[in-house]
TORKOL-4160 file (C-alpha; in steps of 0.2 Angstrom, whole numbers, padded with zeros to 4 digits, m for minus):
435
<pt num="1" X="0000" Y="0000" Z="0000"/>
<pt num="2" X="0006" Y="0018" Z="m0003"/>
<pt num="3" X="m0002" Y="0031" Z="0008"/>
<pt num="4" X="0002" Y="0048" Z="0013"/>
<pt num="5" X="m0002" Y="0057" Z="0030"/>
<pt num="6" X="m0005" Y="0076" Z="0029"/>
<pt num="7" X="0001" Y="0087" Z="0016"/>
<pt num="8" X="0017" Y="0094" Z="0012"/>
<pt num="9" X="0026" Y="0106" Z="0000"/>
<pt num="10" X="0044" Y="0108" Z="0004"/>
<pt num="11" X="0050" Y="0095" Z="m0009"/>
<pt num="12" X="0058" Y="0079" Z="m0005"/>
<pt num="13" X="0077" Y="0076" Z="m0007"/>
<pt num="14" X="0086" Y="0060" Z="m0011"/>
<pt num="15" X="0097" Y="0063" Z="0005"/>
<pt num="16" X="0096" Y="0070" Z="0022"/>
<pt num="17" X="0085" Y="0086" Z="0018"/>
<pt num="18" X="0093" Y="0101" Z="0008"/>
<pt num="19" X="0076" Y="0109" Z="0006"/>
<pt num="20" X="0072" Y="0123" Z="0020"/>
<pt num="21" X="0061" Y="0118" Z="0034"/>
<pt num="22" X="0043" Y="0123" Z="0033"/>
<pt num="23" X="0036" Y="0134" Z="0047"/>
<pt num="24" X="0019" Y="0141" Z="0051"/>
<pt num="25" X="0011" Y="0152" Z="0064"/>
<pt num="26" X="0013" Y="0143" Z="0081"/>
<pt num="27" X="m0006" Y="0147" Z="0084"/>
<pt num="28" X="m0010" Y="0133" Z="0071"/>
<pt num="29" X="0000" Y="0120" Z="0080"/>
<pt num="30" X="m0013" Y="0118" Z="0093"/>
<pt num="31" X="m0023" Y="0102" Z="0091"/>
<pt num="32" X="m0042" Y="0100" Z="0094"/>
<pt num="33" X="m0056" Y="0089" Z="0091"/>
<pt num="34" X="m0060" Y="0079" Z="0075"/>
<pt num="35" X="m0072" Y="0092" Z="0067"/>
<pt num="36" X="m0071" Y="0111" Z="0066"/>
<pt num="37" X="m0053" Y="0112" Z="0062"/>
<pt num="38" X="m0046" Y="0128" Z="0055"/>
<pt num="39" X="m0043" Y="0131" Z="0037"/>
<pt num="40" X="m0037" Y="0148" Z="0039"/>
<pt num="41" X="m0033" Y="0156" Z="0022"/>
<pt num="42" X="m0035" Y="0139" Z="0011"/>
<pt num="43" X="m0050" Y="0140" Z="m0001"/>
<pt num="44" X="m0055" Y="0132" Z="m0016"/>
<pt num="45" X="m0067" Y="0137" Z="m0030"/>
<pt num="46" X="m0077" Y="0122" Z="m0037"/>
<pt num="47" X="m0079" Y="0132" Z="m0053"/>
<pt num="48" X="m0060" Y="0133" Z="m0055"/>
<pt num="49" X="m0056" Y="0115" Z="m0053"/>
<pt num="50" X="m0053" Y="0102" Z="m0066"/>
<pt num="51" X="m0066" Y="0090" Z="m0072"/>
<pt num="52" X="m0081" Y="0103" Z="m0071"/>
<pt num="53" X="m0091" Y="0098" Z="m0086"/>
<pt num="54" X="m0108" Y="0091" Z="m0088"/>
<pt num="55" X="m0110" Y="0072" Z="m0090"/>
<pt num="56" X="m0114" Y="0066" Z="m0107"/>
<pt num="57" X="m0126" Y="0054" Z="m0099"/>
<pt num="58" X="m0131" Y="0061" Z="m0082"/>
<pt num="59" X="m0142" Y="0045" Z="m0079"/>
<pt num="60" X="m0129" Y="0033" Z="m0081"/>
<pt num="61" X="m0130" Y="0018" Z="m0070"/>
<pt num="62" X="m0146" Y="0023" Z="m0062"/>
<pt num="63" X="m0163" Y="0013" Z="m0063"/>
<pt num="64" X="m0178" Y="0016" Z="m0051"/>
<pt num="65" X="m0172" Y="0002" Z="m0041"/>
<pt num="66" X="m0153" Y="0002" Z="m0042"/>
<pt num="67" X="m0137" Y="0011" Z="m0043"/>
<pt num="68" X="m0122" Y="0004" Z="m0051"/>
<pt num="69" X="m0105" Y="0007" Z="m0043"/>
<pt num="70" X="m0089" Y="0002" Z="m0051"/>
<pt num="71" X="m0071" Y="m0001" Z="m0044"/>
<pt num="72" X="m0053" Y="0002" Z="m0048"/>
<pt num="73" X="m0042" Y="m0006" Z="m0036"/>
<pt num="74" X="m0024" Y="m0012" Z="m0036"/>
<pt num="75" X="m0029" Y="m0030" Z="m0030"/>
<pt num="76" X="m0013" Y="m0036" Z="m0034"/>
<pt num="77" X="0005" Y="m0030" Z="m0037"/>
<pt num="78" X="0023" Y="m0036" Z="m0042"/>
<pt num="79" X="0025" Y="m0040" Z="m0023"/>
<pt num="80" X="0009" Y="m0050" Z="m0021"/>
<pt num="81" X="m0008" Y="m0043" Z="m0013"/>
<pt num="82" X="m0009" Y="m0024" Z="m0013"/>
<pt num="83" X="m0026" Y="m0016" Z="m0009"/>
<pt num="84" X="m0038" Y="m0030" Z="m0012"/>
<pt num="85" X="m0047" Y="m0030" Z="0004"/>
<pt num="86" X="m0053" Y="m0013" Z="0000"/>
<pt num="87" X="m0069" Y="m0022" Z="m0009"/>
<pt num="88" X="m0073" Y="m0032" Z="0006"/>
<pt num="89" X="m0074" Y="m0016" Z="0016"/>
<pt num="90" X="m0086" Y="m0008" Z="0004"/>
<pt num="91" X="m0096" Y="m0024" Z="0003"/>
<pt num="92" X="m0098" Y="m0023" Z="0022"/>
<pt num="93" X="m0105" Y="m0005" Z="0021"/>
<pt num="94" X="m0115" Y="m0008" Z="0006"/>
<pt num="95" X="m0123" Y="m0024" Z="0013"/>
<pt num="96" X="m0130" Y="m0014" Z="0027"/>
<pt num="97" X="m0137" Y="0000" Z="0016"/>
<pt num="98" X="m0145" Y="m0013" Z="0005"/>
<pt num="99" X="m0152" Y="m0023" Z="0020"/>
<pt num="100" X="m0159" Y="m0006" Z="0026"/>
<pt num="101" X="m0168" Y="m0005" Z="0008"/>
<pt num="102" X="m0155" Y="0004" Z="m0001"/>
<pt num="103" X="m0152" Y="0023" Z="m0003"/>
<pt num="104" X="m0168" Y="0033" Z="m0007"/>
<pt num="105" X="m0176" Y="0016" Z="m0012"/>
<pt num="106" X="m0162" Y="0010" Z="m0023"/>
<pt num="107" X="m0151" Y="m0004" Z="m0020"/>
<pt num="108" X="m0132" Y="m0002" Z="m0023"/>
<pt num="109" X="m0125" Y="m0014" Z="m0036"/>
<pt num="110" X="m0106" Y="m0015" Z="m0034"/>
<pt num="111" X="m0099" Y="m0022" Z="m0050"/>
<pt num="112" X="m0083" Y="m0033" Z="m0051"/>
<pt num="113" X="m0069" Y="m0022" Z="m0048"/>
<pt num="114" X="m0055" Y="m0020" Z="m0060"/>
<pt num="115" X="m0038" Y="m0024" Z="m0055"/>
<pt num="116" X="m0023" Y="m0013" Z="m0062"/>
<pt num="117" X="m0010" Y="m0024" Z="m0055"/>
<pt num="118" X="m0002" Y="m0008" Z="m0048"/>
<pt num="119" X="0004" Y="m0005" Z="m0065"/>
<pt num="120" X="0002" Y="0014" Z="m0072"/>
<pt num="121" X="m0002" Y="0009" Z="m0089"/>
<pt num="122" X="m0015" Y="m0004" Z="m0085"/>
<pt num="123" X="m0022" Y="0009" Z="m0072"/>
<pt num="124" X="m0026" Y="0020" Z="m0086"/>
<pt num="125" X="m0034" Y="0006" Z="m0097"/>
<pt num="126" X="m0044" Y="m0001" Z="m0083"/>
<pt num="127" X="m0051" Y="0016" Z="m0080"/>
<pt num="128" X="m0056" Y="0018" Z="m0098"/>
<pt num="129" X="m0065" Y="0001" Z="m0097"/>
<pt num="130" X="m0075" Y="0007" Z="m0083"/>
<pt num="131" X="m0080" Y="0022" Z="m0091"/>
<pt num="132" X="m0084" Y="0015" Z="m0109"/>
<pt num="133" X="m0089" Y="m0003" Z="m0104"/>
<pt num="134" X="m0095" Y="m0003" Z="m0086"/>
<pt num="135" X="m0104" Y="0013" Z="m0085"/>
<pt num="136" X="m0108" Y="0015" Z="m0067"/>
<pt num="137" X="m0114" Y="0030" Z="m0059"/>
<pt num="138" X="m0099" Y="0032" Z="m0048"/>
<pt num="139" X="m0083" Y="0022" Z="m0044"/>
<pt num="140" X="m0072" Y="0017" Z="m0029"/>
<pt num="141" X="m0053" Y="0020" Z="m0032"/>
<pt num="142" X="m0039" Y="0011" Z="m0022"/>
<pt num="143" X="m0024" Y="0012" Z="m0033"/>
<pt num="144" X="m0006" Y="0015" Z="m0031"/>
<pt num="145" X="m0006" Y="0027" Z="m0046"/>
<pt num="146" X="m0017" Y="0041" Z="m0052"/>
<pt num="147" X="m0017" Y="0038" Z="m0072"/>
<pt num="148" X="m0035" Y="0034" Z="m0071"/>
<pt num="149" X="m0040" Y="0052" Z="m0069"/>
<pt num="150" X="m0040" Y="0056" Z="m0088"/>
<pt num="151" X="m0053" Y="0044" Z="m0093"/>
<pt num="152" X="m0063" Y="0048" Z="m0076"/>
<pt num="153" X="m0062" Y="0067" Z="m0080"/>
<pt num="154" X="m0068" Y="0064" Z="m0098"/>
<pt num="155" X="m0082" Y="0053" Z="m0092"/>
<pt num="156" X="m0087" Y="0064" Z="m0077"/>
<pt num="157" X="m0086" Y="0049" Z="m0065"/>
<pt num="158" X="m0087" Y="0053" Z="m0047"/>
<pt num="159" X="m0076" Y="0043" Z="m0037"/>
<pt num="160" X="m0072" Y="0039" Z="m0018"/>
<pt num="161" X="m0058" Y="0031" Z="m0008"/>
<pt num="162" X="m0043" Y="0035" Z="0003"/>
<pt num="163" X="m0037" Y="0050" Z="m0007"/>
<pt num="164" X="m0019" Y="0044" Z="m0007"/>
<pt num="165" X="m0014" Y="0046" Z="m0025"/>
<pt num="166" X="m0013" Y="0062" Z="m0036"/>
<pt num="167" X="m0030" Y="0058" Z="m0045"/>
<pt num="168" X="m0039" Y="0064" Z="m0029"/>
<pt num="169" X="m0032" Y="0081" Z="m0031"/>
<pt num="170" X="m0037" Y="0096" Z="m0041"/>
<pt num="171" X="m0053" Y="0091" Z="m0047"/>
<pt num="172" X="m0071" Y="0091" Z="m0043"/>
<pt num="173" X="m0075" Y="0073" Z="m0046"/>
<pt num="174" X="m0063" Y="0063" Z="m0033"/>
<pt num="175" X="m0068" Y="0063" Z="m0015"/>
<pt num="176" X="m0055" Y="0055" Z="m0002"/>
<pt num="177" X="m0061" Y="0051" Z="0015"/>
<pt num="178" X="m0048" Y="0062" Z="0022"/>
<pt num="179" X="m0046" Y="0074" Z="0008"/>
<pt num="180" X="m0033" Y="0077" Z="m0006"/>
<pt num="181" X="m0017" Y="0070" Z="0001"/>
<pt num="182" X="m0004" Y="0070" Z="m0013"/>
<pt num="183" X="m0006" Y="0087" Z="m0022"/>
<pt num="184" X="0006" Y="0092" Z="m0036"/>
<pt num="185" X="0022" Y="0100" Z="m0031"/>
<pt num="186" X="0019" Y="0119" Z="m0031"/>
<pt num="187" X="0019" Y="0135" Z="m0021"/>
<pt num="188" X="0011" Y="0141" Z="m0011"/>
<pt num="189" X="0003" Y="0125" Z="m0003"/>
<pt num="190" X="m0008" Y="0120" Z="0010"/>
<pt num="191" X="0000" Y="0114" Z="0026"/>
<pt num="192" X="m0007" Y="0100" Z="0038"/>
<pt num="193" X="0000" Y="0103" Z="0055"/>
<pt num="194" X="m0005" Y="0088" Z="0064"/>
<pt num="195" X="0004" Y="0072" Z="0061"/>
<pt num="196" X="0022" Y="0076" Z="0067"/>
<pt num="197" X="0015" Y="0085" Z="0083"/>
<pt num="198" X="0007" Y="0069" Z="0088"/>
<pt num="199" X="0022" Y="0057" Z="0084"/>
<pt num="200" X="0034" Y="0071" Z="0093"/>
<pt num="201" X="0025" Y="0067" Z="0109"/>
<pt num="202" X="0034" Y="0049" Z="0108"/>
<pt num="203" X="0051" Y="0057" Z="0108"/>
<pt num="204" X="0059" Y="0058" Z="0126"/>
<pt num="205" X="0061" Y="0076" Z="0132"/>
<pt num="206" X="0078" Y="0084" Z="0128"/>
<pt num="207" X="0081" Y="0071" Z="0114"/>
<pt num="208" X="0085" Y="0077" Z="0097"/>
<pt num="209" X="0070" Y="0077" Z="0086"/>
<pt num="210" X="0077" Y="0069" Z="0070"/>
<pt num="211" X="0068" Y="0057" Z="0058"/>
<pt num="212" X="0072" Y="0046" Z="0044"/>
<pt num="213" X="0059" Y="0045" Z="0030"/>
<pt num="214" X="0059" Y="0029" Z="0019"/>
<pt num="215" X="0047" Y="0026" Z="0005"/>
<pt num="216" X="0042" Y="0014" Z="m0009"/>
<pt num="217" X="0049" Y="0017" Z="m0026"/>
<pt num="218" X="0034" Y="0024" Z="m0034"/>
<pt num="219" X="0026" Y="0041" Z="m0037"/>
<pt num="220" X="0013" Y="0041" Z="m0024"/>
<pt num="221" X="0025" Y="0036" Z="m0010"/>
<pt num="222" X="0037" Y="0049" Z="m0015"/>
<pt num="223" X="0024" Y="0062" Z="m0015"/>
<pt num="224" X="0019" Y="0055" Z="0002"/>
<pt num="225" X="0036" Y="0057" Z="0009"/>
<pt num="226" X="0036" Y="0075" Z="0004"/>
<pt num="227" X="0018" Y="0076" Z="0013"/>
<pt num="228" X="0024" Y="0067" Z="0028"/>
<pt num="229" X="0041" Y="0078" Z="0029"/>
<pt num="230" X="0032" Y="0095" Z="0030"/>
<pt num="231" X="0021" Y="0089" Z="0045"/>
<pt num="232" X="0037" Y="0084" Z="0054"/>
<pt num="233" X="0045" Y="0101" Z="0049"/>
<pt num="234" X="0031" Y="0109" Z="0058"/>
<pt num="235" X="0034" Y="0099" Z="0074"/>
<pt num="236" X="0052" Y="0104" Z="0074"/>
<pt num="237" X="0060" Y="0088" Z="0067"/>
<pt num="238" X="0076" Y="0088" Z="0057"/>
<pt num="239" X="0075" Y="0076" Z="0042"/>
<pt num="240" X="0092" Y="0066" Z="0041"/>
<pt num="241" X="0087" Y="0053" Z="0028"/>
<pt num="242" X="0073" Y="0055" Z="0015"/>
<pt num="243" X="0074" Y="0041" Z="0001"/>
<pt num="244" X="0062" Y="0029" Z="m0008"/>
<pt num="245" X="0073" Y="0014" Z="m0010"/>
<pt num="246" X="0060" Y="0000" Z="m0008"/>
<pt num="247" X="0057" Y="m0009" Z="m0024"/>
<pt num="248" X="0038" Y="m0010" Z="m0030"/>
<pt num="249" X="0042" Y="m0029" Z="m0033"/>
<pt num="250" X="0046" Y="m0031" Z="m0015"/>
<pt num="251" X="0060" Y="m0028" Z="m0003"/>
<pt num="252" X="0072" Y="m0042" Z="m0004"/>
<pt num="253" X="0085" Y="m0038" Z="0009"/>
<pt num="254" X="0083" Y="m0022" Z="0019"/>
<pt num="255" X="0101" Y="m0022" Z="0026"/>
<pt num="256" X="0108" Y="m0008" Z="0015"/>
<pt num="257" X="0093" Y="0004" Z="0020"/>
<pt num="258" X="0095" Y="m0001" Z="0039"/>
<pt num="259" X="0114" Y="0003" Z="0038"/>
<pt num="260" X="0112" Y="0020" Z="0032"/>
<pt num="261" X="0097" Y="0024" Z="0043"/>
<pt num="262" X="0107" Y="0019" Z="0059"/>
<pt num="263" X="0120" Y="0031" Z="0055"/>
<pt num="264" X="0110" Y="0045" Z="0046"/>
<pt num="265" X="0112" Y="0057" Z="0061"/>
<pt num="266" X="0130" Y="0061" Z="0061"/>
<pt num="267" X="0134" Y="0043" Z="0064"/>
<pt num="268" X="0119" Y="0040" Z="0076"/>
<pt num="269" X="0102" Y="0033" Z="0072"/>
<pt num="270" X="0088" Y="0046" Z="0071"/>
<pt num="271" X="0074" Y="0048" Z="0085"/>
<pt num="272" X="0060" Y="0043" Z="0073"/>
<pt num="273" X="0059" Y="0031" Z="0058"/>
<pt num="274" X="0044" Y="0033" Z="0046"/>
<pt num="275" X="0041" Y="0022" Z="0031"/>
<pt num="276" X="0028" Y="0021" Z="0017"/>
<pt num="277" X="0028" Y="0002" Z="0011"/>
<pt num="278" X="0019" Y="m0012" Z="0006"/>
<pt num="279" X="0013" Y="m0024" Z="0020"/>
<pt num="280" X="0026" Y="m0037" Z="0018"/>
<pt num="281" X="0040" Y="m0024" Z="0016"/>
<pt num="282" X="0035" Y="m0017" Z="0033"/>
<pt num="283" X="0037" Y="m0032" Z="0042"/>
<pt num="284" X="0055" Y="m0035" Z="0035"/>
<pt num="285" X="0060" Y="m0018" Z="0038"/>
<pt num="286" X="0054" Y="m0017" Z="0055"/>
<pt num="287" X="0061" Y="m0033" Z="0060"/>
<pt num="288" X="0079" Y="m0028" Z="0052"/>
<pt num="289" X="0078" Y="m0012" Z="0061"/>
<pt num="290" X="0076" Y="m0020" Z="0078"/>
<pt num="291" X="0089" Y="m0033" Z="0074"/>
<pt num="292" X="0101" Y="m0020" Z="0071"/>
<pt num="293" X="0097" Y="m0013" Z="0088"/>
<pt num="294" X="0087" Y="0002" Z="0084"/>
<pt num="295" X="0078" Y="0008" Z="0100"/>
<pt num="296" X="0069" Y="0024" Z="0093"/>
<pt num="297" X="0051" Y="0027" Z="0088"/>
<pt num="298" X="0046" Y="0016" Z="0072"/>
<pt num="299" X="0031" Y="0023" Z="0063"/>
<pt num="300" X="0021" Y="0019" Z="0048"/>
<pt num="301" X="0004" Y="0022" Z="0042"/>
<pt num="302" X="0001" Y="0003" Z="0043"/>
<pt num="303" X="m0013" Y="m0002" Z="0055"/>
<pt num="304" X="m0017" Y="m0021" Z="0053"/>
<pt num="305" X="m0024" Y="m0033" Z="0065"/>
<pt num="306" X="m0013" Y="m0047" Z="0058"/>
<pt num="307" X="0003" Y="m0039" Z="0064"/>
<pt num="308" X="m0003" Y="m0040" Z="0083"/>
<pt num="309" X="0005" Y="m0057" Z="0085"/>
<pt num="310" X="0021" Y="m0053" Z="0076"/>
<pt num="311" X="0035" Y="m0050" Z="0089"/>
<pt num="312" X="0044" Y="m0038" Z="0078"/>
<pt num="313" X="0030" Y="m0026" Z="0077"/>
<pt num="314" X="0028" Y="m0024" Z="0096"/>
<pt num="315" X="0031" Y="m0007" Z="0103"/>
<pt num="316" X="0028" Y="0001" Z="0085"/>
<pt num="317" X="0017" Y="0015" Z="0080"/>
<pt num="318" X="0004" Y="0018" Z="0067"/>
<pt num="319" X="m0001" Y="0035" Z="0061"/>
<pt num="320" X="m0019" Y="0034" Z="0057"/>
<pt num="321" X="m0031" Y="0046" Z="0049"/>
<pt num="322" X="m0046" Y="0037" Z="0056"/>
<pt num="323" X="m0049" Y="0026" Z="0071"/>
<pt num="324" X="m0044" Y="0008" Z="0069"/>
<pt num="325" X="m0057" Y="m0006" Z="0073"/>
<pt num="326" X="m0050" Y="m0010" Z="0090"/>
<pt num="327" X="m0058" Y="0006" Z="0097"/>
<pt num="328" X="m0076" Y="m0002" Z="0098"/>
<pt num="329" X="m0082" Y="0010" Z="0112"/>
<pt num="330" X="m0085" Y="0023" Z="0098"/>
<pt num="331" X="m0102" Y="0018" Z="0092"/>
<pt num="332" X="m0098" Y="0021" Z="0073"/>
<pt num="333" X="m0082" Y="0009" Z="0075"/>
<pt num="334" X="m0093" Y="m0004" Z="0084"/>
<pt num="335" X="m0106" Y="m0003" Z="0069"/>
<pt num="336" X="m0092" Y="m0005" Z="0057"/>
<pt num="337" X="m0085" Y="m0021" Z="0065"/>
<pt num="338" X="m0103" Y="m0027" Z="0066"/>
<pt num="339" X="m0105" Y="m0023" Z="0047"/>
<pt num="340" X="m0089" Y="m0034" Z="0044"/>
<pt num="341" X="m0095" Y="m0048" Z="0053"/>
<pt num="342" X="m0112" Y="m0049" Z="0045"/>
<pt num="343" X="m0107" Y="m0045" Z="0027"/>
<pt num="344" X="m0088" Y="m0048" Z="0025"/>
<pt num="345" X="m0085" Y="m0060" Z="0039"/>
<pt num="346" X="m0068" Y="m0067" Z="0032"/>
<pt num="347" X="m0060" Y="m0050" Z="0030"/>
<pt num="348" X="m0048" Y="m0043" Z="0042"/>
<pt num="349" X="m0050" Y="m0025" Z="0047"/>
<pt num="350" X="m0034" Y="m0019" Z="0039"/>
<pt num="351" X="m0030" Y="m0002" Z="0034"/>
<pt num="352" X="m0036" Y="m0004" Z="0016"/>
<pt num="353" X="m0051" Y="m0013" Z="0021"/>
<pt num="354" X="m0057" Y="m0001" Z="0033"/>
<pt num="355" X="m0053" Y="0013" Z="0020"/>
<pt num="356" X="m0065" Y="0005" Z="0008"/>
<pt num="357" X="m0078" Y="0004" Z="0021"/>
<pt num="358" X="m0077" Y="0023" Z="0025"/>
<pt num="359" X="m0075" Y="0027" Z="0006"/>
<pt num="360" X="m0092" Y="0017" Z="0004"/>
<pt num="361" X="m0100" Y="0025" Z="0018"/>
<pt num="362" X="m0096" Y="0042" Z="0011"/>
<pt num="363" X="m0103" Y="0038" Z="m0005"/>
<pt num="364" X="m0119" Y="0032" Z="0004"/>
<pt num="365" X="m0121" Y="0047" Z="0014"/>
<pt num="366" X="m0118" Y="0058" Z="m0001"/>
<pt num="367" X="m0131" Y="0049" Z="m0011"/>
<pt num="368" X="m0144" Y="0051" Z="0003"/>
<pt num="369" X="m0140" Y="0070" Z="0003"/>
<pt num="370" X="m0142" Y="0071" Z="m0016"/>
<pt num="371" X="m0160" Y="0064" Z="m0015"/>
<pt num="372" X="m0171" Y="0052" Z="m0025"/>
<pt num="373" X="m0171" Y="0064" Z="m0041"/>
<pt num="374" X="m0153" Y="0059" Z="m0044"/>
<pt num="375" X="m0141" Y="0062" Z="m0059"/>
<pt num="376" X="m0122" Y="0062" Z="m0060"/>
<pt num="377" X="m0123" Y="0081" Z="m0061"/>
<pt num="378" X="m0135" Y="0084" Z="m0047"/>
<pt num="379" X="m0124" Y="0073" Z="m0036"/>
<pt num="380" X="m0107" Y="0082" Z="m0040"/>
<pt num="381" X="m0117" Y="0100" Z="m0037"/>
<pt num="382" X="m0123" Y="0094" Z="m0020"/>
<pt num="383" X="m0106" Y="0087" Z="m0014"/>
<pt num="384" X="m0096" Y="0102" Z="m0022"/>
<pt num="385" X="m0108" Y="0115" Z="m0013"/>
<pt num="386" X="m0101" Y="0117" Z="0005"/>
<pt num="387" X="m0104" Y="0099" Z="0009"/>
<pt num="388" X="m0097" Y="0091" Z="0024"/>
<pt num="389" X="m0094" Y="0073" Z="0028"/>
<pt num="390" X="m0090" Y="0068" Z="0046"/>
<pt num="391" X="m0092" Y="0051" Z="0057"/>
<pt num="392" X="m0090" Y="0057" Z="0075"/>
<pt num="393" X="m0075" Y="0049" Z="0083"/>
<pt num="394" X="m0071" Y="0038" Z="0069"/>
<pt num="395" X="m0069" Y="0047" Z="0053"/>
<pt num="396" X="m0063" Y="0066" Z="0053"/>
<pt num="397" X="m0073" Y="0080" Z="0045"/>
<pt num="398" X="m0070" Y="0084" Z="0027"/>
<pt num="399" X="m0077" Y="0100" Z="0018"/>
<pt num="400" X="m0080" Y="0101" Z="0000"/>
<pt num="401" X="m0073" Y="0108" Z="m0011"/>
<pt num="402" X="m0058" Y="0114" Z="0000"/>
<pt num="403" X="m0053" Y="0096" Z="0002"/>
<pt num="404" X="m0051" Y="0093" Z="m0017"/>
<pt num="405" X="m0035" Y="0104" Z="m0013"/>
<pt num="406" X="m0030" Y="0100" Z="0004"/>
<pt num="407" X="m0030" Y="0086" Z="0017"/>
<pt num="408" X="m0041" Y="0085" Z="0033"/>
<pt num="409" X="m0028" Y="0089" Z="0045"/>
<pt num="410" X="m0033" Y="0075" Z="0057"/>
<pt num="411" X="m0024" Y="0059" Z="0065"/>
<pt num="412" X="m0022" Y="0048" Z="0080"/>
<pt num="413" X="m0007" Y="0038" Z="0083"/>
<pt num="414" X="m0010" Y="0019" Z="0087"/>
<pt num="415" X="0002" Y="0010" Z="0098"/>
<pt num="416" X="0005" Y="m0009" Z="0097"/>
<pt num="417" X="0010" Y="m0015" Z="0115"/>
<pt num="418" X="0010" Y="m0034" Z="0120"/>
<pt num="419" X="0000" Y="m0039" Z="0105"/>
<pt num="420" X="m0013" Y="m0026" Z="0108"/>
<pt num="421" X="m0017" Y="m0010" Z="0099"/>
<pt num="422" X="m0023" Y="0006" Z="0107"/>
<pt num="423" X="m0025" Y="0024" Z="0103"/>
<pt num="424" X="m0032" Y="0041" Z="0109"/>
<pt num="425" X="m0045" Y="0051" Z="0100"/>
<pt num="426" X="m0043" Y="0058" Z="0083"/>
<pt num="427" X="m0036" Y="0077" Z="0084"/>
<pt num="428" X="m0036" Y="0090" Z="0071"/>
<pt num="429" X="m0024" Y="0104" Z="0069"/>
<pt num="430" X="m0026" Y="0116" Z="0054"/>
<pt num="431" X="m0022" Y="0118" Z="0036"/>
<pt num="432" X="m0014" Y="0134" Z="0031"/>
<pt num="433" X="m0005" Y="0142" Z="0015"/>
<pt num="434" X="0013" Y="0143" Z="0016"/>
<pt num="435" X="0028" Y="0147" Z="0004"/>
């Protein structure tokens, strides 16, 4: 998987970080609840964004009793499984919606998802097939590439997902459950002030705040590291290693990466190691760091119940943009867990499965808001006109159209100790423009 946390704009370097650190008004570094966050001077005019044309077939995929929803998912990758369990999450949410009678009287018909194999060219081809052959009303997207956007734009195809590739940014048809996470490099940019502040709390008082950033060798992960770095800049961290050396085909031997990281801070290891990788690579990299004697904070965006019993993952952290499935004291999380048990009983509540669930939930609530007299155009008009999506305690508030160009500045840090995950409440900072 390749995800991004927050939003960045300082530009990544291939080494320790020659780009100037990003700073913001200290008043924006105060953390608050999972809604009502401060967007300061960041605005977006839907009329100025891309893909803003009328649909050639506004009634596409709709009947009196059903709505067709497509899917473009990196089910497989050269390294094996990728984001395939996204579909199980969507099925769990759509299953409950259909059991409740559908949305405004229409059942949701989730078509067979198309697998892009984590290949950019295939991603574009499969998107074209969705638009020209499947012809759904809208689509779910969980891919490592953003090459689908040209076809989706020409077909005026609304789509929902995590928001962790460039296709979700700068247009009016892509809706990420935590906003636009990987915008194109440029200046000025919107800054997310939250993630680095939360992770910074794990660094002992008085210790140097240094960080190594390690990524998968693809565009989404590289842009993700730019994003992550800026959040840590704001929290006062110095980046001492910033590379994307993990092959998309899978990490065979992490030794050389670990060796560089262990001496990245003037011969010493950094206080924090943060990596964006696929699941199996995360296991190898974490185990190798611990075997090399690393005693600092290991963070990734990967929460997965399947790592709970792995010794090498104990005492590691996951920076999450929504609550994990373990916090069932939150009513919405308890409902999600129940939906998985009933409609996708064989699925683990992995990061991507839960992302699929919340993407489906966002689509369902958007359809409910748009009403029974539904067309592609009326749906997009509704969602791009000061619409807000928010699941209290579970998924932070997003606002549209501003989150077409910026992230929701909200995270929590999950900690795995003695085989058990725990996390505090979601907290939000602010998004602000900076040069």
